[in-house]
PADOFI-335773 format. One record per residue (C-alpha): residue number from 1; x, y, z. Coordinates in nm, 3 decimals, always signed. Layout:
REM residues N
k=NUM | x=X | y=Y | z=Z
...
***
This chain:
REM residues 249
k=1 | x=-0.228 | y=+2.805 | z=-0.237
k=2 | x=-0.053 | y=+2.508 | z=-0.078
k=3 | x=+0.041 | y=+2.230 | z=-0.313
k=4 | x=+0.062 | y=+1.856 | z=-0.248
k=5 | x=+0.120 | y=+1.574 | z=-0.491
k=6 | x=+0.251 | y=+1.230 | z=-0.580
k=7 | x=+0.572 | y=+1.118 | z=-0.749
k=8 | x=+0.624 | y=+0.790 | z=-0.930
k=9 | x=+0.642 | y=+0.641 | z=-1.277
k=10 | x=+0.414 | y=+0.574 | z=-1.448
k=11 | x=+0.118 | y=+0.744 | z=-1.279
k=12 | x=-0.160 | y=+0.663 | z=-1.524
k=13 | x=-0.299 | y=+0.411 | z=-1.274
k=14 | x=-0.307 | y=+0.648 | z=-0.978
k=15 | x=-0.632 | y=+0.757 | z=-0.812
k=16 | x=-0.452 | y=+0.987 | z=-0.567
k=17 | x=-0.525 | y=+1.315 | z=-0.744
k=18 | x=-0.895 | y=+1.232 | z=-0.775
k=19 | x=-0.906 | y=+1.121 | z=-0.410
k=20 | x=-0.760 | y=+1.447 | z=-0.280
k=21 | x=-0.963 | y=+1.665 | z=-0.516
k=22 | x=-1.278 | y=+1.500 | z=-0.381
k=23 | x=-1.150 | y=+1.541 | z=-0.025
k=24 | x=-1.087 | y=+1.912 | z=-0.077
k=25 | x=-1.441 | y=+1.962 | z=-0.210
k=26 | x=-1.608 | y=+1.746 | z=+0.056
k=27 | x=-1.422 | y=+1.911 | z=+0.346
k=28 | x=-1.433 | y=+2.261 | z=+0.198
k=29 | x=-1.054 | y=+2.288 | z=+0.187
k=30 | x=-0.993 | y=+2.586 | z=-0.039
k=31 | x=-0.624 | y=+2.657 | z=+0.017
k=32 | x=-0.483 | y=+2.331 | z=-0.121
k=33 | x=-0.435 | y=+2.160 | z=-0.454
k=34 | x=-0.296 | y=+1.821 | z=-0.558
k=35 | x=-0.082 | y=+1.745 | z=-0.861
k=36 | x=+0.097 | y=+1.447 | z=-1.014
k=37 | x=+0.470 | y=+1.443 | z=-1.088
k=38 | x=+0.556 | y=+1.146 | z=-1.313
k=39 | x=+0.934 | y=+1.122 | z=-1.279
k=40 | x=+1.112 | y=+0.817 | z=-1.415
k=41 | x=+1.448 | y=+0.903 | z=-1.256
k=42 | x=+1.447 | y=+0.983 | z=-0.885
k=43 | x=+1.727 | y=+1.235 | z=-0.943
k=44 | x=+1.459 | y=+1.468 | z=-1.082
k=45 | x=+1.302 | y=+1.505 | z=-0.736
k=46 | x=+1.516 | y=+1.814 | z=-0.668
k=47 | x=+1.382 | y=+1.975 | z=-0.985
k=48 | x=+1.023 | y=+1.902 | z=-0.880
k=49 | x=+1.071 | y=+2.066 | z=-0.541
k=50 | x=+1.264 | y=+2.365 | z=-0.672
k=51 | x=+1.006 | y=+2.429 | z=-0.946
k=52 | x=+0.716 | y=+2.406 | z=-0.700
k=53 | x=+0.793 | y=+2.642 | z=-0.409
k=54 | x=+0.442 | y=+2.590 | z=-0.269
k=55 | x=+0.484 | y=+2.212 | z=-0.244
k=56 | x=+0.451 | y=+2.106 | z=+0.120
k=57 | x=+0.418 | y=+1.732 | z=+0.093
k=58 | x=+0.395 | y=+1.446 | z=-0.152
k=59 | x=+0.323 | y=+1.076 | z=-0.173
k=60 | x=+0.574 | y=+0.835 | z=-0.323
k=61 | x=+0.478 | y=+0.533 | z=-0.530
k=62 | x=+0.639 | y=+0.276 | z=-0.761
k=63 | x=+0.933 | y=+0.264 | z=-0.828
k=64 | x=+1.074 | y=+0.524 | z=-0.586
k=65 | x=+0.979 | y=+0.407 | z=-0.235
k=66 | x=+1.334 | y=+0.292 | z=-0.162
k=67 | x=+1.538 | y=+0.505 | z=-0.402
k=68 | x=+1.408 | y=+0.832 | z=-0.260
k=69 | x=+1.567 | y=+0.770 | z=+0.081
k=70 | x=+1.915 | y=+0.910 | z=-0.006
k=71 | x=+1.747 | y=+1.237 | z=-0.110
k=72 | x=+1.581 | y=+1.289 | z=+0.229
k=73 | x=+1.718 | y=+1.486 | z=+0.522
k=74 | x=+1.533 | y=+1.294 | z=+0.791
k=75 | x=+1.348 | y=+0.964 | z=+0.834
k=76 | x=+1.064 | y=+0.891 | z=+1.073
k=77 | x=+1.144 | y=+0.597 | z=+1.304
k=78 | x=+0.887 | y=+0.368 | z=+1.141
k=79 | x=+1.007 | y=+0.449 | z=+0.789
k=80 | x=+1.363 | y=+0.380 | z=+0.905
k=81 | x=+1.261 | y=+0.040 | z=+1.042
k=82 | x=+1.071 | y=-0.048 | z=+0.725
k=83 | x=+1.336 | y=+0.080 | z=+0.486
k=84 | x=+1.083 | y=+0.237 | z=+0.251
k=85 | x=+0.906 | y=+0.572 | z=+0.224
k=86 | x=+0.571 | y=+0.655 | z=+0.066
k=87 | x=+0.510 | y=+0.997 | z=+0.225
k=88 | x=+0.738 | y=+1.300 | z=+0.235
k=89 | x=+0.685 | y=+1.622 | z=+0.425
k=90 | x=+0.851 | y=+1.933 | z=+0.283
k=91 | x=+0.948 | y=+2.165 | z=+0.568
k=92 | x=+1.009 | y=+2.511 | z=+0.421
k=93 | x=+1.257 | y=+2.745 | z=+0.588
k=94 | x=+1.293 | y=+3.065 | z=+0.385
k=95 | x=+1.459 | y=+2.956 | z=+0.059
k=96 | x=+1.575 | y=+2.627 | z=+0.208
k=97 | x=+1.378 | y=+2.310 | z=+0.276
k=98 | x=+1.402 | y=+1.986 | z=+0.472
k=99 | x=+1.258 | y=+1.661 | z=+0.339
k=100 | x=+1.134 | y=+1.416 | z=+0.602
k=101 | x=+1.023 | y=+1.068 | z=+0.502
k=102 | x=+0.743 | y=+0.863 | z=+0.654
k=103 | x=+0.568 | y=+0.535 | z=+0.581
k=104 | x=+0.188 | y=+0.546 | z=+0.587
k=105 | x=+0.153 | y=+0.228 | z=+0.378
k=106 | x=+0.195 | y=+0.033 | z=+0.700
k=107 | x=-0.094 | y=+0.225 | z=+0.858
k=108 | x=-0.322 | y=+0.167 | z=+0.562
k=109 | x=-0.231 | y=-0.199 | z=+0.529
k=110 | x=-0.266 | y=-0.284 | z=+0.898
k=111 | x=-0.599 | y=-0.107 | z=+0.946
k=112 | x=-0.747 | y=-0.267 | z=+0.634
k=113 | x=-0.609 | y=-0.616 | z=+0.701
k=114 | x=-0.687 | y=-0.670 | z=+1.069
k=115 | x=-1.069 | y=-0.697 | z=+1.034
k=116 | x=-1.024 | y=-0.969 | z=+0.771
k=117 | x=-0.804 | y=-1.207 | z=+0.966
k=118 | x=-0.930 | y=-1.542 | z=+1.088
k=119 | x=-0.759 | y=-1.786 | z=+1.328
k=120 | x=-0.616 | y=-1.986 | z=+1.035
k=121 | x=-0.426 | y=-1.687 | z=+0.896
k=122 | x=-0.101 | y=-1.751 | z=+1.079
k=123 | x=+0.132 | y=-1.771 | z=+0.779
k=124 | x=+0.156 | y=-1.564 | z=+0.459
k=125 | x=+0.318 | y=-1.544 | z=+0.119
k=126 | x=+0.430 | y=-1.193 | z=+0.025
k=127 | x=+0.465 | y=-1.168 | z=-0.352
k=128 | x=+0.730 | y=-0.912 | z=-0.445
k=129 | x=+1.021 | y=-0.749 | z=-0.265
k=130 | x=+0.979 | y=-0.381 | z=-0.355
k=131 | x=+0.911 | y=-0.089 | z=-0.124
k=132 | x=+0.549 | y=-0.182 | z=-0.056
k=133 | x=+0.647 | y=-0.534 | z=+0.049
k=134 | x=+0.862 | y=-0.391 | z=+0.328
k=135 | x=+0.562 | y=-0.215 | z=+0.482
k=136 | x=+0.360 | y=-0.536 | z=+0.453
k=137 | x=+0.637 | y=-0.734 | z=+0.624
k=138 | x=+0.654 | y=-0.477 | z=+0.904
k=139 | x=+0.282 | y=-0.519 | z=+0.972
k=140 | x=+0.290 | y=-0.899 | z=+0.953
k=141 | x=+0.573 | y=-0.906 | z=+1.209
k=142 | x=+0.371 | y=-0.674 | z=+1.433
k=143 | x=+0.070 | y=-0.909 | z=+1.406
k=144 | x=+0.284 | y=-1.219 | z=+1.469
k=145 | x=+0.206 | y=-1.364 | z=+1.126
k=146 | x=+0.491 | y=-1.567 | z=+0.976
k=147 | x=+0.565 | y=-1.483 | z=+0.613
k=148 | x=+0.774 | y=-1.581 | z=+0.315
k=149 | x=+0.887 | y=-1.342 | z=+0.042
k=150 | x=+0.848 | y=-1.461 | z=-0.317
k=151 | x=+1.035 | y=-1.299 | z=-0.605
k=152 | x=+1.188 | y=-1.374 | z=-0.943
k=153 | x=+1.533 | y=-1.403 | z=-0.786
k=154 | x=+1.627 | y=-1.634 | z=-0.501
k=155 | x=+1.805 | y=-1.486 | z=-0.199
k=156 | x=+1.868 | y=-1.592 | z=+0.159
k=157 | x=+1.521 | y=-1.470 | z=+0.263
k=158 | x=+1.334 | y=-1.510 | z=-0.065
k=159 | x=+1.207 | y=-1.805 | z=-0.265
k=160 | x=+1.122 | y=-1.790 | z=-0.635
k=161 | x=+0.786 | y=-1.841 | z=-0.801
k=162 | x=+0.910 | y=-2.183 | z=-0.917
k=163 | x=+0.936 | y=-2.280 | z=-0.550
k=164 | x=+0.569 | y=-2.208 | z=-0.485
k=165 | x=+0.404 | y=-2.551 | z=-0.509
k=166 | x=+0.080 | y=-2.699 | z=-0.376
k=167 | x=+0.225 | y=-2.752 | z=-0.029
k=168 | x=+0.346 | y=-2.393 | z=-0.012
k=169 | x=+0.003 | y=-2.260 | z=-0.112
k=170 | x=-0.183 | y=-2.482 | z=+0.134
k=171 | x=+0.055 | y=-2.389 | z=+0.416
k=172 | x=+0.011 | y=-2.013 | z=+0.364
k=173 | x=-0.355 | y=-1.918 | z=+0.381
k=174 | x=-0.285 | y=-1.546 | z=+0.345
k=175 | x=-0.137 | y=-1.440 | z=+0.009
k=176 | x=-0.051 | y=-1.076 | z=-0.052
k=177 | x=+0.045 | y=-0.932 | z=-0.390
k=178 | x=+0.275 | y=-0.630 | z=-0.357
k=179 | x=+0.396 | y=-0.639 | z=-0.720
k=180 | x=+0.256 | y=-0.416 | z=-0.998
k=181 | x=+0.154 | y=-0.724 | z=-1.199
k=182 | x=-0.204 | y=-0.670 | z=-1.314
k=183 | x=-0.207 | y=-0.295 | z=-1.257
k=184 | x=-0.368 | y=-0.075 | z=-1.520
k=185 | x=-0.301 | y=-0.065 | z=-1.811
k=186 | x=-0.142 | y=-0.414 | z=-1.804
k=187 | x=-0.451 | y=-0.573 | z=-1.654
k=188 | x=-0.398 | y=-0.921 | z=-1.802
k=189 | x=-0.082 | y=-0.989 | z=-1.606
k=190 | x=-0.064 | y=-1.171 | z=-1.273
k=191 | x=+0.189 | y=-1.332 | z=-1.039
k=192 | x=+0.276 | y=-1.683 | z=-1.155
k=193 | x=+0.159 | y=-1.905 | z=-0.871
k=194 | x=-0.047 | y=-2.230 | z=-0.885
k=195 | x=-0.391 | y=-2.079 | z=-0.828
k=196 | x=-0.558 | y=-2.421 | z=-0.865
k=197 | x=-0.452 | y=-2.498 | z=-0.507
k=198 | x=-0.627 | y=-2.194 | z=-0.358
k=199 | x=-0.914 | y=-2.288 | z=-0.124
k=200 | x=-1.201 | y=-2.123 | z=+0.060
k=201 | x=-0.973 | y=-2.096 | z=+0.364
k=202 | x=-0.746 | y=-1.852 | z=+0.180
k=203 | x=-0.746 | y=-1.475 | z=+0.186
k=204 | x=-0.602 | y=-1.303 | z=-0.122
k=205 | x=-0.504 | y=-0.939 | z=-0.073
k=206 | x=-0.383 | y=-0.727 | z=-0.366
k=207 | x=-0.231 | y=-0.385 | z=-0.299
k=208 | x=-0.340 | y=-0.286 | z=-0.652
k=209 | x=-0.667 | y=-0.090 | z=-0.667
k=210 | x=-0.689 | y=-0.017 | z=-1.041
k=211 | x=-0.850 | y=-0.234 | z=-1.172
k=212 | x=-1.073 | y=-0.315 | z=-0.877
k=213 | x=-1.038 | y=-0.687 | z=-0.948
k=214 | x=-0.702 | y=-0.799 | z=-1.080
k=215 | x=-0.640 | y=-1.137 | z=-1.240
k=216 | x=-0.475 | y=-1.237 | z=-0.911
k=217 | x=-0.795 | y=-1.163 | z=-0.720
k=218 | x=-1.018 | y=-1.313 | z=-0.988
k=219 | x=-0.833 | y=-1.646 | z=-0.977
k=220 | x=-0.867 | y=-1.641 | z=-0.599
k=221 | x=-1.241 | y=-1.569 | z=-0.617
k=222 | x=-1.296 | y=-1.848 | z=-0.870
k=223 | x=-1.141 | y=-2.086 | z=-0.619
k=224 | x=-1.370 | y=-1.959 | z=-0.342
k=225 | x=-1.106 | y=-1.758 | z=-0.158
k=226 | x=-1.200 | y=-1.428 | z=+0.003
k=227 | x=-1.038 | y=-1.133 | z=-0.168
k=228 | x=-0.960 | y=-0.766 | z=-0.113
k=229 | x=-0.803 | y=-0.498 | z=-0.329
k=230 | x=-0.592 | y=-0.203 | z=-0.219
k=231 | x=-0.851 | y=+0.076 | z=-0.237
k=232 | x=-0.920 | y=+0.097 | z=+0.137
k=233 | x=-0.545 | y=+0.086 | z=+0.205
k=234 | x=-0.502 | y=+0.374 | z=-0.042
k=235 | x=-0.761 | y=+0.583 | z=+0.141
k=236 | x=-0.623 | y=+0.507 | z=+0.486
k=237 | x=-0.262 | y=+0.583 | z=+0.395
k=238 | x=-0.370 | y=+0.902 | z=+0.217
k=239 | x=-0.553 | y=+1.026 | z=+0.527
k=240 | x=-0.247 | y=+0.948 | z=+0.739
k=241 | x=-0.029 | y=+1.142 | z=+0.493
k=242 | x=-0.264 | y=+1.440 | z=+0.509
k=243 | x=-0.231 | y=+1.445 | z=+0.886
k=244 | x=+0.147 | y=+1.438 | z=+0.860
k=245 | x=+0.158 | y=+1.718 | z=+0.602
k=246 | x=-0.069 | y=+1.935 | z=+0.816
k=247 | x=+0.077 | y=+1.857 | z=+1.162
k=248 | x=-0.247 | y=+1.689 | z=+1.271
k=249 | x=-0.087 | y=+1.393 | z=+1.451
***
């Protein structure tokens, strides 16, 4: 039985196991199973792999999309360009193994975003600077959409939430939340931006999929913005990961 899984911490919000279990049933895949590996410290990744000799691939989620990179033997070109990994292939060679990192977040985000874009969506705010934000930035560059990172700490390329005023909101009609704020079980949290300036010309995209409508998306909807959660992105990146794990590309 081949094993696949997901690492991250915490994983109580994750739908990945349910998604793959349903996939295995629907597609009559009988030689695979999917498990969750909630590891708080990325150093424990070696223990996970050594204790699961049938593990052939795993997804990577918060907070390990960047910190896992030093533990990998190889990086796919796209993952190298992005600087974050959410998919790892375990290549078994006798008692040894090679870990190769990929980024399928960019695939899921691009394919789910493109149908939503309108001519006015030429500039974006990207809330958060974690691993997922790097995949988002990669896609926005590819689509020639200007963007501004927003985080708690100011850097050369990042403004703070205190810098996001009415003008900033009205200038950026695409707003993407890549932070875990609002994710189950902390569903009452949200990024601190002036939602009262959101308009019907805005598109609010939240990478979170549990709950299906975060406070971030709700505030957008109440101001007549169009909104989308991360469920389709989750499905698309999961299918891309499955192809990688099974040499289907």
